[in-house]
A tleap script that builds the chain and sets N, CA, C and O, in Angstrom:
source leaprc.protein.ff14SB
mol = sequence {
  NMET TYR VAL GLY LEU LYS GLY VAL ILE SER
  ILE LYS LEU ILE VAL CYS THR PRO PRO LYS
  GLU SER LYS ALA LEU LEU GLN ALA ILE ARG
  PRO ASP ASP LYS SER SER PRO PRO TRP LEU
  LYS ILE ARG GLU GLU ALA THR LYS GLU GLY
  LEU VAL ILE GLU VAL GLU ALA PRO LEU GLU
  ARG ILE ARG SER ALA ARG ASN THR ILE ASP
  GLU ILE ILE GLU PHE LEU TYR ALA ALA LEU
  LYS SER LEU GLU GLN VAL SER LEU ASP ALA
  LYS LYS ILE LYS GLU GLU GLU GLU LEU SER
  GLY SER VAL ALA CGLU
}
set mol.1.N position { 118.045 97.414 132.163 }
set mol.1.CA position { 116.457 97.883 132.670 }
set mol.1.C position { 116.376 98.600 134.297 }
set mol.1.O position { 116.547 98.351 135.491 }
set mol.2.N position { 115.985 99.649 133.342 }
set mol.2.CA position { 115.774 100.538 134.713 }
set mol.2.C position { 114.312 100.690 135.375 }
set mol.2.O position { 113.165 100.960 135.018 }
set mol.3.N position { 114.958 100.391 136.440 }
set mol.3.CA position { 113.834 99.849 137.557 }
set mol.3.C position { 112.691 101.390 138.384 }
set mol.3.O position { 113.082 102.521 138.093 }
set mol.4.N position { 112.426 101.368 138.578 }
set mol.4.CA position { 111.018 102.240 138.324 }
set mol.4.C position { 110.252 103.248 137.109 }
set mol.4.O position { 109.203 103.873 137.261 }
set mol.5.N position { 111.016 103.202 136.015 }
set mol.5.CA position { 110.635 103.761 135.257 }
set mol.5.C position { 109.113 103.649 134.464 }
set mol.5.O position { 109.056 102.539 133.936 }
set mol.6.N position { 107.845 104.454 134.207 }
set mol.6.CA position { 106.576 104.002 133.865 }
set mol.6.C position { 106.428 104.848 132.906 }
set mol.6.O position { 107.023 105.862 132.542 }
set mol.7.N position { 105.397 104.168 132.507 }
set mol.7.CA position { 104.776 105.072 131.192 }
set mol.7.C position { 105.371 104.445 129.807 }
set mol.7.O position { 105.964 103.366 129.837 }
set mol.8.N position { 105.246 104.934 128.985 }
set mol.8.CA position { 105.805 103.955 127.138 }
set mol.8.C position { 106.203 105.069 126.250 }
set mol.8.O position { 105.690 106.152 125.966 }
set mol.9.N position { 107.456 104.352 125.848 }
set mol.9.CA position { 107.998 105.008 124.195 }
set mol.9.C position { 107.457 104.891 123.537 }
set mol.9.O position { 106.670 103.947 123.612 }
set mol.10.N position { 107.444 105.946 122.112 }
set mol.10.CA position { 106.359 106.169 120.745 }
set mol.10.C position { 107.460 106.895 119.961 }
set mol.10.O position { 107.844 108.055 120.116 }
set mol.11.N position { 107.829 106.100 119.208 }
set mol.11.CA position { 108.891 106.372 117.829 }
set mol.11.C position { 108.170 106.119 116.793 }
set mol.11.O position { 107.504 105.123 116.510 }
set mol.12.N position { 108.389 107.325 116.113 }
set mol.12.CA position { 107.920 107.763 114.389 }
set mol.12.C position { 108.396 107.800 113.780 }
set mol.12.O position { 108.996 108.874 113.736 }
set mol.13.N position { 108.723 106.848 112.675 }
set mol.13.CA position { 109.221 106.806 111.645 }
set mol.13.C position { 108.910 107.476 109.785 }
set mol.13.O position { 108.373 106.938 108.817 }
set mol.14.N position { 109.335 108.388 109.910 }
set mol.14.CA position { 109.018 108.404 108.733 }
set mol.14.C position { 109.717 109.124 107.117 }
set mol.14.O position { 110.200 110.255 107.081 }
set mol.15.N position { 109.652 108.426 106.192 }
set mol.15.CA position { 110.624 107.716 105.116 }
set mol.15.C position { 109.467 108.321 103.649 }
set mol.15.O position { 108.573 107.639 103.149 }
set mol.16.N position { 109.897 109.917 103.194 }
set mol.16.CA position { 109.926 110.063 102.761 }
set mol.16.C position { 109.486 109.549 100.716 }
set mol.16.O position { 109.962 110.378 99.941 }
set mol.17.N position { 109.092 108.953 100.360 }
set mol.17.CA position { 108.905 108.281 99.205 }
set mol.17.C position { 107.602 108.100 98.503 }
set mol.17.O position { 106.576 108.138 99.182 }
set mol.18.N position { 107.535 107.913 97.257 }
set mol.18.CA position { 106.831 107.687 96.769 }
set mol.18.C position { 106.053 107.008 97.035 }
set mol.18.O position { 106.736 106.205 97.671 }
set mol.19.N position { 104.529 106.416 97.100 }
set mol.19.CA position { 103.784 106.047 97.095 }
set mol.19.C position { 103.871 104.332 96.650 }
set mol.19.O position { 103.382 103.468 97.379 }
set mol.20.N position { 104.709 103.949 95.086 }
set mol.20.CA position { 104.643 102.809 94.850 }
set mol.20.C position { 106.146 102.061 95.797 }
set mol.20.O position { 106.290 100.977 96.363 }
set mol.21.N position { 107.200 103.428 95.574 }
set mol.21.CA position { 108.197 102.732 96.750 }
set mol.21.C position { 107.741 102.773 98.497 }
set mol.21.O position { 108.609 102.663 99.364 }
set mol.22.N position { 106.915 102.870 98.687 }
set mol.22.CA position { 106.508 102.709 100.030 }
set mol.22.C position { 106.027 101.809 100.478 }
set mol.22.O position { 105.992 101.553 101.682 }
set mol.23.N position { 105.461 101.010 99.389 }
set mol.23.CA position { 104.671 99.604 98.816 }
set mol.23.C position { 105.621 98.322 99.570 }
set mol.23.O position { 105.472 97.318 100.268 }
set mol.24.N position { 106.954 99.336 98.723 }
set mol.24.CA position { 108.495 98.047 97.889 }
set mol.24.C position { 109.095 97.988 99.327 }
set mol.24.O position { 109.544 97.040 99.973 }
set mol.25.N position { 108.946 99.379 99.630 }
set mol.25.CA position { 110.235 98.495 101.036 }
set mol.25.C position { 108.938 98.532 102.214 }
set mol.25.O position { 109.299 99.039 103.276 }
set mol.26.N position { 107.717 98.144 102.184 }
set mol.26.CA position { 107.428 97.889 103.207 }
set mol.26.C position { 107.209 96.099 102.935 }
set mol.26.O position { 107.523 95.366 103.873 }
set mol.27.N position { 106.872 95.701 102.126 }
set mol.27.CA position { 107.241 94.244 102.030 }
set mol.27.C position { 109.068 94.101 102.044 }
set mol.27.O position { 109.521 92.971 102.229 }
set mol.28.N position { 110.025 95.240 101.850 }
set mol.28.CA position { 111.030 94.562 102.221 }
set mol.28.C position { 111.226 94.348 103.689 }
set mol.28.O position { 112.009 93.446 103.986 }
set mol.29.N position { 110.544 95.146 104.854 }
set mol.29.CA position { 111.045 94.914 105.778 }
set mol.29.C position { 110.528 94.961 106.680 }
set mol.29.O position { 110.793 95.763 107.576 }
set mol.30.N position { 108.913 93.430 106.743 }
set mol.30.CA position { 108.148 93.589 106.644 }
set mol.30.C position { 108.694 92.123 107.450 }
set mol.30.O position { 109.086 91.163 106.787 }
set mol.31.N position { 108.665 92.110 108.693 }
set mol.31.CA position { 109.351 90.410 108.892 }
set mol.31.C position { 108.411 89.775 108.146 }
set mol.31.O position { 107.396 90.328 107.725 }
set mol.32.N position { 108.824 88.159 107.884 }
set mol.32.CA position { 108.552 87.096 107.575 }
set mol.32.C position { 107.052 86.326 108.189 }
set mol.32.O position { 105.987 85.909 107.733 }
set mol.33.N position { 107.979 86.491 109.956 }
set mol.33.CA position { 107.609 86.190 111.509 }
set mol.33.C position { 106.699 86.964 112.434 }
set mol.33.O position { 107.076 87.027 113.604 }
set mol.34.N position { 105.136 87.793 111.991 }
set mol.34.CA position { 104.902 88.641 112.736 }
set mol.34.C position { 105.253 88.867 114.241 }
set mol.34.O position { 105.219 89.894 114.918 }
set mol.35.N position { 105.731 87.103 114.665 }
set mol.35.CA position { 105.403 87.750 116.080 }
set mol.35.C position { 106.151 88.566 116.243 }
set mol.35.O position { 106.802 89.008 115.296 }
set mol.36.N position { 106.372 89.266 118.165 }
set mol.36.CA position { 106.843 90.174 118.987 }
set mol.36.C position { 106.628 89.756 120.153 }
set mol.36.O position { 105.586 89.354 120.669 }
set mol.37.N position { 107.357 89.833 120.439 }
set mol.37.CA position { 107.308 89.944 122.402 }
set mol.37.C position { 105.622 91.332 122.726 }
set mol.37.O position { 105.459 92.478 122.308 }
set mol.38.N position { 104.920 90.625 123.432 }
set mol.38.CA position { 103.329 91.065 123.827 }
set mol.38.C position { 103.999 92.299 124.315 }
set mol.38.O position { 102.943 92.515 124.910 }
set mol.39.N position { 104.819 93.418 124.665 }
set mol.39.CA position { 104.931 94.429 125.364 }
set mol.39.C position { 105.750 95.054 124.031 }
set mol.39.O position { 106.221 96.131 124.398 }
set mol.40.N position { 106.136 94.765 122.478 }
set mol.40.CA position { 105.965 96.073 122.161 }
set mol.40.C position { 105.140 96.187 120.523 }
set mol.40.O position { 105.179 95.439 119.546 }
set mol.41.N position { 104.754 96.878 120.663 }
set mol.41.CA position { 103.936 97.504 119.066 }
set mol.41.C position { 104.818 97.677 118.258 }
set mol.41.O position { 105.765 98.425 118.499 }
set mol.42.N position { 104.696 97.058 117.201 }
set mol.42.CA position { 104.825 98.190 115.739 }
set mol.42.C position { 104.050 98.332 114.202 }
set mol.42.O position { 103.652 97.595 113.299 }
set mol.43.N position { 104.093 99.248 114.414 }
set mol.43.CA position { 102.664 99.342 113.198 }
set mol.43.C position { 103.595 100.174 111.542 }
set mol.43.O position { 104.291 101.089 111.104 }
set mol.44.N position { 103.037 99.234 111.334 }
set mol.44.CA position { 103.652 100.206 109.571 }
set mol.44.C position { 102.256 100.084 108.621 }
set mol.44.O position { 101.321 99.299 108.776 }
set mol.45.N position { 102.446 101.213 107.501 }
set mol.45.CA position { 101.542 101.845 106.599 }
set mol.45.C position { 102.193 102.678 105.967 }
set mol.45.O position { 102.913 103.573 106.409 }
set mol.46.N position { 101.896 102.334 104.633 }
set mol.46.CA position { 101.919 103.123 102.978 }
set mol.46.C position { 101.085 103.964 102.911 }
set mol.46.O position { 99.876 103.959 102.679 }
set mol.47.N position { 102.002 104.898 103.189 }
set mol.47.CA position { 100.690 106.177 103.113 }
set mol.47.C position { 101.356 107.146 101.419 }
set mol.47.O position { 102.108 106.762 100.524 }
set mol.48.N position { 100.602 108.503 101.649 }
set mol.48.CA position { 100.296 109.286 100.077 }
set mol.48.C position { 102.410 109.734 100.367 }
set mol.48.O position { 103.364 109.938 99.617 }
set mol.49.N position { 102.190 109.685 101.847 }
set mol.49.CA position { 103.384 111.382 102.112 }
set mol.49.C position { 104.688 109.983 102.248 }
set mol.49.O position { 105.891 110.242 102.207 }
set mol.50.N position { 104.208 108.714 102.390 }
set mol.50.CA position { 105.948 107.491 102.760 }
set mol.50.C position { 105.421 106.835 103.203 }
set mol.50.O position { 104.235 106.505 103.197 }
set mol.51.N position { 106.363 106.511 103.721 }
set mol.51.CA position { 106.303 104.987 104.747 }
set mol.51.C position { 106.307 105.503 106.387 }
set mol.51.O position { 106.897 106.521 106.749 }
set mol.52.N position { 105.636 104.724 107.182 }
set mol.52.CA position { 105.426 105.332 108.426 }
set mol.52.C position { 105.358 103.823 109.370 }
set mol.52.O position { 104.643 102.822 109.391 }
set mol.53.N position { 106.322 104.238 109.964 }
set mol.53.CA position { 106.687 102.540 110.837 }
set mol.53.C position { 106.736 103.678 112.117 }
set mol.53.O position { 107.402 104.712 112.174 }
set mol.54.N position { 105.262 102.792 113.674 }
set mol.54.CA position { 105.140 103.467 114.441 }
set mol.54.C position { 106.167 102.551 115.793 }
set mol.54.O position { 106.193 101.332 115.627 }
set mol.55.N position { 106.698 102.915 116.634 }
set mol.55.CA position { 107.179 101.940 117.418 }
set mol.55.C position { 106.547 102.431 118.815 }
set mol.55.O position { 106.555 103.591 119.226 }
set mol.56.N position { 105.965 101.244 119.497 }
set mol.56.CA position { 105.969 101.839 121.167 }
set mol.56.C position { 106.424 100.317 122.395 }
set mol.56.O position { 106.409 99.130 122.071 }
set mol.57.N position { 106.689 100.730 123.404 }
set mol.57.CA position { 107.084 100.027 124.379 }
set mol.57.C position { 107.365 100.415 125.547 }
set mol.57.O position { 107.883 101.525 125.667 }
set mol.58.N position { 107.149 99.759 126.498 }
set mol.58.CA position { 107.240 100.339 127.780 }
set mol.58.C position { 108.614 101.220 127.866 }
set mol.58.O position { 109.423 101.151 126.940 }
set mol.59.N position { 108.869 102.097 129.066 }
set mol.59.CA position { 110.198 102.904 129.240 }
set mol.59.C position { 110.698 101.783 129.756 }
set mol.59.O position { 111.538 101.487 128.906 }
set mol.60.N position { 110.732 101.212 130.328 }
set mol.60.CA position { 111.746 100.078 130.959 }
set mol.60.C position { 112.296 98.824 129.882 }
set mol.60.O position { 113.099 97.917 130.099 }
set mol.61.N position { 111.491 99.180 128.598 }
set mol.61.CA position { 112.059 97.693 127.664 }
set mol.61.C position { 113.457 99.322 126.838 }
set mol.61.O position { 114.493 98.973 126.272 }
set mol.62.N position { 113.139 100.662 126.977 }
set mol.62.CA position { 113.279 101.523 125.823 }
set mol.62.C position { 114.719 100.633 125.576 }
set mol.62.O position { 114.501 99.856 124.646 }
set mol.63.N position { 115.927 100.499 126.018 }
set mol.63.CA position { 116.985 99.327 125.782 }
set mol.63.C position { 116.570 98.684 124.334 }
set mol.63.O position { 117.275 99.002 123.376 }
set mol.64.N position { 115.415 97.755 124.109 }
set mol.64.CA position { 115.030 96.540 123.169 }
set mol.64.C position { 114.716 97.642 122.290 }
set mol.64.O position { 115.450 97.984 121.362 }
set mol.65.N position { 113.602 98.205 122.592 }
set mol.65.CA position { 113.056 99.446 121.630 }
set mol.65.C position { 114.142 100.128 120.378 }
set mol.65.O position { 113.983 100.197 119.159 }
set mol.66.N position { 115.368 100.614 121.325 }
set mol.66.CA position { 116.226 100.914 120.684 }
set mol.66.C position { 116.833 100.299 120.267 }
set mol.66.O position { 117.456 100.657 119.267 }
set mol.67.N position { 116.972 99.159 120.750 }
set mol.67.CA position { 118.203 97.687 119.713 }
set mol.67.C position { 116.764 97.226 118.251 }
set mol.67.O position { 117.070 96.522 117.288 }
set mol.68.N position { 115.101 97.894 118.469 }
set mol.68.CA position { 114.824 97.106 117.605 }
set mol.68.C position { 114.195 98.552 116.210 }
set mol.68.O position { 114.010 98.397 115.003 }
set mol.69.N position { 114.072 99.510 116.856 }
set mol.69.CA position { 114.268 100.499 115.869 }
set mol.69.C position { 115.821 100.361 114.671 }
set mol.69.O position { 116.064 100.277 113.468 }
set mol.70.N position { 116.620 100.422 116.160 }
set mol.70.CA position { 118.611 100.003 115.211 }
set mol.70.C position { 118.385 98.983 114.172 }
set mol.70.O position { 119.054 99.311 113.193 }
set mol.71.N position { 117.642 97.729 113.919 }
set mol.71.CA position { 117.364 96.868 113.647 }
set mol.71.C position { 116.416 97.817 111.766 }
set mol.71.O position { 116.895 97.630 110.648 }
set mol.72.N position { 115.262 98.615 112.002 }
set mol.72.CA position { 114.244 98.890 111.753 }
set mol.72.C position { 114.487 99.648 110.666 }
set mol.72.O position { 113.742 99.778 109.694 }
set mol.73.N position { 116.087 100.403 110.935 }
set mol.73.CA position { 116.850 101.241 110.106 }
set mol.73.C position { 117.666 100.696 109.180 }
set mol.73.O position { 117.848 101.097 108.031 }
set mol.74.N position { 118.142 99.781 109.713 }
set mol.74.CA position { 119.101 98.574 108.618 }
set mol.74.C position { 118.993 98.785 107.829 }
set mol.74.O position { 119.625 99.512 107.063 }
set mol.75.N position { 117.131 97.532 107.636 }
set mol.75.CA position { 117.256 97.130 107.656 }
set mol.75.C position { 116.035 98.106 106.066 }
set mol.75.O position { 115.834 97.692 104.925 }
set mol.76.N position { 115.680 98.996 106.528 }
set mol.76.CA position { 115.286 100.671 105.518 }
set mol.76.C position { 116.445 101.062 104.958 }
set mol.76.O position { 116.113 101.307 103.798 }
set mol.77.N position { 117.476 101.252 105.047 }
set mol.77.CA position { 118.651 101.197 104.403 }
set mol.77.C position { 119.039 100.448 103.271 }
set mol.77.O position { 119.259 100.974 102.180 }
set mol.78.N position { 119.133 99.201 103.500 }
set mol.78.CA position { 119.018 97.808 102.565 }
set mol.78.C position { 118.123 98.344 101.423 }
set mol.78.O position { 118.534 98.592 100.289 }
set mol.79.N position { 117.314 98.439 101.697 }
set mol.79.CA position { 115.972 98.091 101.019 }
set mol.79.C position { 115.796 98.784 100.611 }
set mol.79.O position { 114.984 98.603 99.704 }
set mol.80.N position { 116.400 100.535 100.821 }
set mol.80.CA position { 116.498 102.010 100.468 }
set mol.80.C position { 117.490 101.892 98.908 }
set mol.80.O position { 117.270 102.396 97.807 }
set mol.81.N position { 118.751 100.909 99.438 }
set mol.81.CA position { 119.973 100.957 98.145 }
set mol.81.C position { 119.563 99.775 97.456 }
set mol.81.O position { 119.836 99.845 96.257 }
set mol.82.N position { 118.978 98.668 97.815 }
set mol.82.CA position { 118.808 98.470 96.788 }
set mol.82.C position { 117.502 98.784 95.490 }
set mol.82.O position { 117.637 98.612 94.278 }
set mol.83.N position { 116.471 99.202 96.106 }
set mol.83.CA position { 115.501 100.021 95.383 }
set mol.83.C position { 116.471 100.815 93.998 }
set mol.83.O position { 116.375 100.539 92.803 }
set mol.84.N position { 117.435 101.909 94.681 }
set mol.84.CA position { 118.030 102.972 94.439 }
set mol.84.C position { 118.762 101.398 92.879 }
set mol.84.O position { 118.472 101.399 91.683 }
set mol.85.N position { 119.264 100.827 93.293 }
set mol.85.CA position { 120.199 100.469 91.832 }
set mol.85.C position { 118.866 99.773 91.327 }
set mol.85.O position { 118.697 100.137 90.163 }
set mol.86.N position { 118.448 99.422 91.493 }
set mol.86.CA position { 117.198 98.526 90.437 }
set mol.86.C position { 116.968 99.891 89.667 }
set mol.86.O position { 117.732 100.165 88.741 }
set mol.87.N position { 116.196 100.547 89.929 }
set mol.87.CA position { 116.052 102.323 89.298 }
set mol.87.C position { 117.007 102.954 88.203 }
set mol.87.O position { 116.582 103.510 87.191 }
set mol.88.N position { 118.643 102.772 88.588 }
set mol.88.CA position { 119.535 102.474 88.090 }
set mol.88.C position { 120.058 101.759 87.003 }
set mol.88.O position { 120.458 102.352 86.001 }
set mol.89.N position { 120.095 100.417 87.118 }
set mol.89.CA position { 119.750 99.726 86.299 }
set mol.89.C position { 118.292 99.512 85.513 }
set mol.89.O position { 118.475 98.698 84.608 }
set mol.90.N position { 117.402 99.805 85.539 }
set mol.90.CA position { 116.438 99.973 85.066 }
set mol.90.C position { 116.417 101.151 83.900 }
set mol.90.O position { 115.973 101.033 82.758 }
set mol.91.N position { 117.085 102.444 84.572 }
set mol.91.CA position { 117.758 103.847 83.749 }
set mol.91.C position { 118.251 103.045 82.253 }
set mol.91.O position { 117.884 102.877 81.090 }
set mol.92.N position { 119.075 102.785 82.969 }
set mol.92.CA position { 120.790 101.904 82.132 }
set mol.92.C position { 120.168 101.042 80.820 }
set mol.92.O position { 120.806 100.831 79.789 }
set mol.93.N position { 119.459 100.809 80.952 }
set mol.93.CA position { 118.730 99.771 80.291 }
set mol.93.C position { 117.824 100.038 78.887 }
set mol.93.O position { 117.919 99.873 77.671 }
set mol.94.N position { 116.781 100.621 80.002 }
set mol.94.CA position { 116.160 101.668 78.502 }
set mol.94.C position { 117.102 102.804 77.767 }
set mol.94.O position { 117.131 102.742 76.538 }
set mol.95.N position { 117.771 103.699 78.324 }
set mol.95.CA position { 119.193 104.223 77.593 }
set mol.95.C position { 120.195 102.889 76.412 }
set mol.95.O position { 120.650 103.138 75.295 }
set mol.96.N position { 120.251 101.887 76.975 }
set mol.96.CA position { 120.804 101.582 75.811 }
set mol.96.C position { 120.019 100.505 75.124 }
set mol.96.O position { 120.482 99.579 74.459 }
set mol.97.N position { 118.530 100.811 75.431 }
set mol.97.CA position { 117.472 100.327 74.231 }
set mol.97.C position { 117.505 101.005 73.884 }
set mol.97.O position { 118.320 100.907 72.966 }
set mol.98.N position { 117.015 102.157 73.938 }
set mol.98.CA position { 117.113 104.239 72.478 }
set mol.98.C position { 118.111 103.935 72.073 }
set mol.98.O position { 118.223 103.745 70.862 }
set mol.99.N position { 119.187 103.779 72.923 }
set mol.99.CA position { 120.773 104.077 71.473 }
set mol.99.C position { 120.701 103.104 70.469 }
set mol.99.O position { 120.944 103.157 69.263 }
set mol.100.N position { 120.360 102.298 71.128 }
set mol.100.CA position { 120.401 100.585 69.987 }
set mol.100.C position { 119.745 100.761 68.696 }
set mol.100.O position { 120.182 100.624 67.553 }
set mol.101.N position { 117.984 101.276 69.373 }
set mol.101.CA position { 117.300 100.876 68.562 }
set mol.101.C position { 116.827 102.570 67.862 }
set mol.101.O position { 115.715 102.835 67.405 }
set mol.102.N position { 118.110 103.612 67.958 }
set mol.102.CA position { 118.311 104.875 67.253 }
set mol.102.C position { 119.501 104.336 66.147 }
set mol.102.O position { 119.657 105.006 65.126 }
set mol.103.N position { 120.482 102.905 66.405 }
set mol.103.CA position { 121.469 102.799 65.287 }
set mol.103.C position { 120.472 101.759 64.278 }
set mol.103.O position { 120.649 101.916 63.069 }
set mol.104.N position { 119.908 101.187 64.508 }
set mol.104.CA position { 119.267 100.141 64.193 }
set mol.104.C position { 118.573 101.121 62.616 }
set mol.104.O position { 119.166 101.245 61.544 }
set mol.105.N position { 117.447 101.577 62.908 }
set mol.105.CA position { 117.024 103.245 62.296 }
set mol.105.C position { 117.769 103.185 60.681 }
set mol.105.O position { 117.697 104.158 59.931 }
savepdb mol mol.pdb
quit
């Protein structure tokens, strides 16, 4: 802890994704237990520009804030990889269905 630091650190993360994916990401990273320390403020919103996450904490808690941001980024990465895999799987299934449909004709 840094003694004597005053003020607030505010960090905004923007993940530029289509609205549908932004909503899915928001649901994937939002914790089941919404309780957080009273000094930590986290706001998330799915917008037309993408997923916006804001983290705000007192400067004396900067290390804790950084740990929180690192965790959010890890969760986002995992969720994005999952969405990517689902999209690839859906595309593959569609292609296979189109091929099998054209063979049956």
